[in-house]
DOFIMI-289979 format. One record per residue (C-alpha): residue in three letters; residue number from 1; x, y, z. Coordinates in steps of 0.25 Angstrom, whole numbers, plus 5000, padded with zeros to 4 digits. Last residue first. Layout:
BEGIN
REC   resn   resi      X      Y      Z
REC    ALA    NUM      X      Y      Z
...
% end
This chain:
BEGIN
REC   resn   resi      X      Y      Z
REC    UNK    120   5140   4917   4919
REC    UNK    119   5127   4922   4914
REC    UNK    118   5119   4930   4923
REC    UNK    117   5107   4923   4929
REC    UNK    116   5112   4923   4943
REC    UNK    115   5116   4938   4942
REC    UNK    114   5102   4941   4937
REC    UNK    113   5096   4933   4948
REC    UNK    112   5104   4940   4959
REC    UNK    111   5101   4954   4953
REC    UNK    110   5086   4950   4952
REC    UNK    109   5086   4946   4967
REC    UNK    108   5092   4960   4971
REC    UNK    107   5082   4967   4962
REC    UNK    106   5071   4959   4969
REC    UNK    105   5076   4962   4983
REC    UNK    104   5077   4977   4980
REC    UNK    103   5062   4977   4975
REC    UNK    102   5058   4970   4988
REC    UNK    101   5067   4980   4997
REC    UNK    100   5061   4992   4990
REC    UNK     99   5051   4994   5001
REC    UNK     98   5035   4995   5002
REC    UNK     97   5034   4987   4989
REC    UNK     96   5022   4992   4981
REC    UNK     95   5012   4981   4976
REC    UNK     94   5004   4980   4989
REC    UNK     93   5004   4995   4992
REC    UNK     92   5000   4999   4978
REC    UNK     91   4989   4988   4978
REC    UNK     90   4984   4993   4991
REC    UNK     89   4984   5008   4986
REC    UNK     88   4976   5004   4974
REC    UNK     87   4966   4996   4983
REC    UNK     86   4965   5008   4992
REC    UNK     85   4962   5017   4980
REC    UNK     84   4951   5007   4975
REC    UNK     83   4944   5005   4988
REC    UNK     82   4930   5003   4982
REC    UNK     81   4935   4998   4969
REC    UNK     80   4944   4987   4976
REC    UNK     79   4933   4983   4986
REC    UNK     78   4929   4970   4980
REC    UNK     77   4929   4963   4993
REC    UNK     76   4940   4953   4990
REC    UNK     75   4948   4964   4983
REC    UNK     74   4947   4974   4995
REC    UNK     73   4951   4963   5005
REC    UNK     72   4963   4959   4996
REC    UNK     71   4968   4973   4996
REC    UNK     70   4967   4973   5011
REC    UNK     69   4975   4960   5012
REC    UNK     68   4985   4965   5002
REC    UNK     67   4987   4978   5010
REC    UNK     66   4990   4972   5023
REC    UNK     65   4982   4967   5035
REC    UNK     64   4967   4969   5033
REC    UNK     63   4960   4970   5046
REC    UNK     62   4958   4985   5044
REC    UNK     61   4950   4982   5031
REC    UNK     60   4939   4975   5037
REC    UNK     59   4938   4985   5048
REC    UNK     58   4933   4996   5039
REC    UNK     57   4936   5010   5043
REC    UNK     56   4950   5011   5038
REC    UNK     55   4946   5006   5025
REC    UNK     54   4935   5017   5023
REC    UNK     53   4946   5028   5026
REC    UNK     52   4955   5021   5017
REC    UNK     51   4945   5022   5005
REC    UNK     50   4942   5036   5008
REC    UNK     49   4957   5040   5009
REC    UNK     48   4959   5032   4996
REC    UNK     47   4948   5039   4989
REC    UNK     46   4954   5053   4993
REC    UNK     45   4968   5049   4989
REC    UNK     44   4966   5043   4975
REC    UNK     43   4978   5035   4973
REC    UNK     42   4987   5037   4961
REC    UNK     41   4996   5046   4970
REC    UNK     40   5002   5034   4977
REC    UNK     39   5014   5039   4985
REC    UNK     38   5008   5053   4988
REC    UNK     37   4994   5046   4990
REC    UNK     36   5000   5037   5000
REC    UNK     35   5007   5048   5008
REC    UNK     34   4994   5055   5009
REC    UNK     33   4987   5043   5014
REC    UNK     32   4997   5040   5024
REC    UNK     31   4996   5055   5029
REC    UNK     30   4981   5054   5030
REC    UNK     29   4981   5042   5038
REC    UNK     28   4966   5043   5042
REC    UNK     27   4965   5044   5057
REC    UNK     26   4954   5036   5065
REC    UNK     25   4952   5025   5053
REC    UNK     24   4967   5026   5051
REC    UNK     23   4969   5020   5065
REC    UNK     22   4959   5009   5063
REC    UNK     21   4966   5006   5049
REC    UNK     20   4980   5005   5054
REC    UNK     19   4980   4990   5056
REC    UNK     18   4975   4988   5042
REC    UNK     17   4987   4995   5035
REC    UNK     16   4981   5001   5023
REC    UNK     15   4986   5016   5025
REC    UNK     14   4999   5011   5030
REC    UNK     13   5003   5006   5016
REC    UNK     12   5003   5020   5011
REC    UNK     11   5014   5024   5021
REC    UNK     10   5024   5015   5014
REC    UNK      9   5020   5021   5000
REC    UNK      8   5023   5035   5005
REC    UNK      7   5037   5031   5008
REC    UNK      6   5045   5038   4997
REC    UNK      5   5055   5046   5004
REC    UNK      4   5064   5035   5008
REC    UNK      3   5076   5043   5004
REC    UNK      2   5074   5058   5002
REC    UNK      1   5077   5064   4989
% end
């Protein structure tokens, strides 16, 4: 088994980086989309590609910096149904840690708390 072999979820985040939309409008990021669909097979690939193509063309979306801001824009403008696959991807990206460091810190803190609470 190859160490660090699961990196498709990291590539998925690049699909929704506003500063890349202009570049993606010229050349669609097929490899990133393919890796995203491998990482998250629950997504409908054709629908997601269509939605992303529309997003890349609209300036309003390109000014959004970050997944949370983009998701808020969809919610505020009632676009969640129109861009359902993109919203699903955004929710996945927002709730999935990009590294294991956060989880490791939580377990480390839990260990300290358990030690502290242990009867003397």
